N, C-alpha and C positions, 0 to 999 in steps of 0.2 A: 634052457632058460634065457630070457632076454633082459635087457635093461629095464623094462618096466615092471618086472616081477622080482628084481633083484635088489637086496639092500647093499649099498656100497660099504666097502671096509675102509675105514680111515687109512689115507695113504701109508703113513708111518707104520702102521700096523702091518699094512699089506706087505712092505718091503721087509719088515723083520721077519716074517714068516715065508715068504717067498722069493725066488730069484727070478727077475724078468730078463727076457731075452727078446731083443728087437730084430726086425728086418726091414729094411726101408728100400723101396722102390722110387727113384725119382725120375720123372719125365721131364724131359726139356725141350721145348719147341726151338728148332734151329732157325736162324735168321737169314735164310736163303731167300732169293728173289722169287723163286719158284717151288712148287711142291716136289715132294719126294720122288714121284714116278711120272710126272706130266708136267706140261709148261703152264698151267694155271698159276696165277700170281698167289703168292703166300703172305697176303696182307691182313691187316685187322681192321674190322668196323666197316667192310663193304655190306651193300644191302645183301639179304640173304639170298643165296644160290645163284651169285653172280660170278664168283671166282671158281669156276668149275670147267671141266672138259669131260668129254666121254670116258676117260680114265678115271677121273674124280667120281664120277658117278656109277662106275663099274658096268659100262654099258656092253654088250655083247660085240666081239671083235676088236675090242681096244686093247692096246698092247702097252706095257709100261717101259719106261726107260729110266735107268738110275740117275740121279742128281749127283753128278761129281762134286760139286761143293759141299754137299751134305755128308758125302763119304770123308772128305778132307776134314770137316768140322767134328765128324765123329772121331777121326784119328787123333785130332789136337786134344779132344776131352780124354780120350783113353791114355794118351802120352803124360797129360797133366795129372792123371790119377795114378801114374806110376804102372799102368798096365802093360802087358805084353799085347803087341799087335798082331793078329793072325796074318799068317802068309797067304792063307786062302779062307775065305767064308762064304757063306751064301744065305739067301733069303729062304724064308718057309712061308707057308700059308698057315695061318692060325684060325681055324674055323670056328665061328659062332654066329649066330643069327640075332641081330638087333637093327633097329631102323636107322641108327647112325652110321651103320657099316653097309654101304650099298652093294658090295660085292658079295656079301655074306661070309667073308674072310677078311682078316687083316694081314697085310703083308709085313712080316717082321722076320726077327732071327730067332731060332730056337737053340740047337745044339751046337751052332758054328758062328759065335759073336765076333764082331770085328776087334773088340778088345777084352782081355780077361786077366784075372789074377793080378789086381791092383791094390792100392792102399791109399788112404789119405788121412792125415793127422789134423785133427780139429782140435782148437783151442777153447777150453772152457772159462767161465766167467773169473776163476780164480787164477787164471794163467797156466793151469795144468794142461796137459795135452793128452789126447786120448785117440788111439788109432783105430780106425774103422777099415776093416778088410772089405775090398771090392771083388765080387764074384766074376761080374761080367758088365760090360757096357755094350749094348746092342742097338742097331738102326731098326726103326719101324716107321709106320705112318700114322698119323693121328685119325681119330674117328671124327664123324660129324657132331652137331650140337643138337641135342633133343631140348625143345621147350615143351613143357607140360603145363597147359592152360587150365585154370580152375582148380578146385581144391585147396586145401588148407596149407599143404607143405611145399608145393612146387614140384613134387615128384610125381611119378606115374600113378601111383595108387591114389585113386580118389580124382585125378585130373578128368576133365570133361572131354579134352582131345589134346593130340600132341602135334607139334610142328617140328620139322627137320630141317637144319640148315647145313648144306653140305660144302660150305667155304672152308670150314676146316678139315674137311676130309681129305687126306693126303698130305697134310703139312708134315715135313720132316720132324722126326723125333729121335732122340737117343735116350734110352732107358738104362740107368745105373742101377745094378742091382748088389746089394751087399751081401756078405756072408753073415751068419748069424752074428749079431753083437752082443756080446757077452761080457760081464764083468763091470757093467755100468753100475749096478746095484741101485742105490737110492737116486743116483744122478742120471738114471736112463732118460727121464723127459728132457734134461738139460741136454745130454749128449745127443738125442734125436734133433732137437732144434739146432744146436751148434752145427751139427753134420749138414743139415739142409741149407743153413745160412752159409757154411763153407762152400758148398756146391754152387749155390746162386753167385757168390762172389767170384769163383773160378769161371763160371760161364761168361761173366760180364768182362773179366780181365782177358779171356780168351777171344773175346768179340765174336763168340759163336750164337748169341742170343741176347735180346734185350732183358731177358730174365725178370720180366716184371710178373710178380706173382698174382697181383690183382687182376691180371689179364688172362692168368692161366698159362702163360709162358713156363712156368715151372709148377709141377704139382707132385705131391707125394703120397704114396700109399704106404701106410705104417702098420707093419705086422708087430704083433705083441702076444707073447705067451709066458705063462708062469711055470715053474717047477719049484718042487720043495727045497732043493739046494743046489748049487752049482755042479755038483757031481751026478745029478739025477739027469735022465734022459730029457730031451725038449718035450715041452708041454704043447698041446693043440693051440695053434695060433688063429688069431682073428687078424683081418685085414681091413683097416680103416682107409677109404677110397679119397682120392683127390682132395687132400688137404692142401690149402693154398696160402697158409701164411706161417711164419716162424712161431708165433704165439700159438696158433692152433695145433701145430705139431706138438708143441710142448704139453698142451692141456689135453690133446687126444691120448697121448700116451699115459698121462697121469690118471685119466679117467678110466682108461682100460684096464690098467693095473688094479685100481680099486674094485672095478666091476667084476673083473674075473676073480679076483679073491672072495668076492661076495658070493659067485656062483659056486666056487669050490667049497667054500665054509658052509654052504647050505646043502652040500651033498650032490651038486649038480655037475654036470660035464660041460666043458667048453666045446662050443659048435665050431667047426672050422667053416667061417662063413665071411663074407665081406660086410662092412659096416659103413654106415653113413655119419659124418660128423656134423652137428648141429652147432653153429657158432653162436647163435642166441642163447641156447640153453646150456652149452656146454657138456653135451652128452653124445654118445653114439647109439645109433639105432641098427636093428638088424635089416641087412639087405638081402643078399641071397647066398645060399649054400656055395662055398668056394670050390671052384673047379681044380682039378689036378690037370698036369700037362696034358695027359693022355686023353682027357675029355675033350681038347681042342683038335685033336687028330691032326697034329702037325705033319706036314709033308713039305719036300722040297718044291720050291716055286718054279714052275717048268717055264715060265716066260721070261726068266731072268737068269743069265749067266752067273757063275760065281765071281765074287770080288777077290782079286789077288793084288794088294797094295805092293807096288815095287819098293824094295827096301832102301834104294836110293831116294826115293819121294818121301817115305816115312822119315829118314833121317834129315831131309831137307825141313819137314815139318817141325821135327823135333828142335832144329836150331833155330826156327823162327818163332819158338814160344816166347811170349812176352814174359816180363816179371810177374811172377805168380803172386797172390793176395799176402801170403804170410811173408815172403821177402819184401814186398812193398811196404808192409806195415812196419817191419824193422827199419827199413830205410827212412820212412817218413818219421818215424819216432826220433832217429838220430837227428834229422834236419830240424825238427820242431823243438827239440829239447825237452820232450816230455819224459817225466819219470814213468817207470813201468806201471805203476798203480794209475796214473792220469790216462796212459795209452790204453790199458786195460778197460777203463771206464768208456773211452771213446769207441773202442771196438765194440764193446757189449752194447752200446747205445746205437750203434749202426751210423755213426757219425764220421767215420774216416773220409768218406768221398765229400761229404758235406764241408768239412773242414779244409780239405785239401782244395776245393773250388773256391772256398771263401779266401783263403790266402792268396790263390791266383787272382782274386779280385781286388786284392791290395791289402787286406788285413794282415795284423801279425797273426803268428800262430797262437799266441797267449790270448788275443783278443778274439779270434775266432773260436777258441775252445771256451772262452767265458760266455759267449751267446749262445752257442749250441748246447753246451753242458749245464747251462745256467737257467736263463729265462725261458729258453725254448723247450729245454727238456722237461721243466715243470709244466709248461702249457701241453706238451705232448702226454704227459703222464695224466693230467686231469681230463684230456679229451680221450684217453685210452687208444691213441694212435702211434704210429711210427714217426720219428723225426722227420724222415724225409716226406711224409704225407701233410705236413703243415704247410700252409698257404704262403709260404715265404722261400725265396731262393737265395743261395749263396752270394749272388751278386747284390741282393738287396742288402744282405748283412755286411757287405764290404762297403756298400755306399753309407750305410748307418754308421760303421766304425770311421769312416772318412770325415763325417760331419762331426763326430767326436773329436778326431785328431785336429781337424781345423779350428776347433774351439768354438764352433756354431752351437753345438748343444753340449750339455754336460750328460753324465751317466744318467741322472734322474729323468732328464728330459728325453734321453734316448730310450728308455723303457716306454715312455708314453708314445713315442714314435713307433716303436716295435708293435705296441698293440694296434695302433692305427693301420699298420701294414698288414697284420694278422686279420684285421677286421675288413680287409679289401679297399681300403681308402687310397691305395696307391703305393708308389715307391716311396722311400724315406724322405726324399726331397719334396715331393707333393705333400706328405703328411705334415711335415715342418711348416710349409707354407700355409696349407689349409687351417692348421690348428694354432699358427702364431707361436711356435714353440721354440723359436731361435733365441739364443742367450742374448740378453741385453748387453751391447758393446759400447753403448753410448755412457760415459762417465756421469753425465748430467743427471738422468733418472736414479742412477745408483746412489750418487751423493745426497740427492733429495730424501731418498729412503733412509741413508745413513743418518742424516740430520734429525729425521722423525724419531728413528730408534733411539739416538743418543739423548733426544729431548724427552722421551717417554721415560728413559732410565738414566738421569743425570748424574748419579754416583758413580756409574760405570767408567765414565770418562776419567774421573779423578784416579780410580783404581789403576787404569791403564797408565795414567801419567806416572804414577808411583812406581811402575815396573811391573805390576801384576797384569799379565796378558790373558789370563784364563778367561775373564768376562768377555773379551773379544769375540768368543763363539756365540754369545748371547745376542750380539749385535748383528752378527753374520746370519743368524737364524731369523732374525726379525726381517732383515732385508730380504732373504730368500723367500720368506713368507709373503712380503710385500709384492714381490716379482713374480710370484706364482712358480718359484724354483728356476727362473730364467736368468738369473745372475751367476757370474763366474765367481765361486766363492774365494778363489785365490785373489781375484782382483779387488772384491769387496773387501777382504782383510787388508790389503794394501792401503785401500783408500780410508777405511776406519783408523789406521794408525796415522796417516796422514793428517787427517781431519783433526784428531785428538791432539796431536803435537802442535798443529798450527794454531789450536785453540787455546 
């Protein structure tokens, strides 16, 4: 049965009656200068089929050579995931036929991965930690990219023709495969999202990849199955392929749990298959029957010798590992003086790097948090995008706060400046100048506005002279209105009191 004929079960109801089990395969493109097995550049955005060599294209007689930097990066990832590093491992041919695989096989690792038996602790939104066990991390090469032209879905079914770009073929990948993730229960979607986000942060900290999900540097294949109870055998799984955003990972898991529960409730059976995630509709659809390992007819790659990382080299790499994200977050929290709940909010919003860069640009930690977790977080939520996707930089937020600190704009004006920056009107300084938003610093216009306000409300001056300072606020409000919010409220208060006492 497919999603088109299945009535979804309410998520809470599905979780109450079934135990979800996850398995996640994360592919990360390594940031090497050249490809995994040849000297073609491993860039992004070049003209189609220009970053290729005979090896990339699988031409007869071409022979692969292993990229040493890719091996080092794979070891760095394995160590950071608390894996054992193989004393010897080898590549294998994974045989399948598809237009984006020019050799008709992918050079990968099968039963001898470079890293195995690890774990990573992921922090959930409420601060609790969930451990995900890692089965292996292995090296392989990426496939090319198919573009299906025509049709309604952009997929091969219904397309008029297809184009293949082999620039990506041979890009170094590390695939990280979890063991079955059990015990997550109703939090399974959240665990999946947090796990992929933890890996993304790890790749960036290790400097092994740009890890930009919108470019496909990091992609997740999400396996979901249901069973009646935690003591029952594992159910049949589906694999939702190439999910490339944290939000989509969470939504895909949630949808598959509801869909599979609907299939089982209707007396159907789950088909072991790949599925496609549709971001626009928030559903998965059937892809192809999922192959088992034996279907790929793995055998050792005869053109490559085994990889045997020297133990001293492995320890050198271990010693060179940078501060990892979890430790870094703890350090930054101490430096910034954030409470636990405040730091959790920052982490959950994906704002750690943004705030760190903003403080480096001169803003205080409190000011940086105010902007990113206040106005900007609300804007991101309204636009349904990540904070980092907003068209504003930490340097611009630092400049905005500097204008506030210098007294050239107040908080109210700063919000207008922020709107201008987000609208593409330039840096904060340029927006202030173009919109004429700078605070009125000349006492002359302020005194004129104060005189007008006092004349319009003559009884207020008498109340202030008698010691009742409450009505001062009404005069300040009138002056702020007259100056379009461009007056310094503190200075206006001083001038009001001086004017009344002098009169």
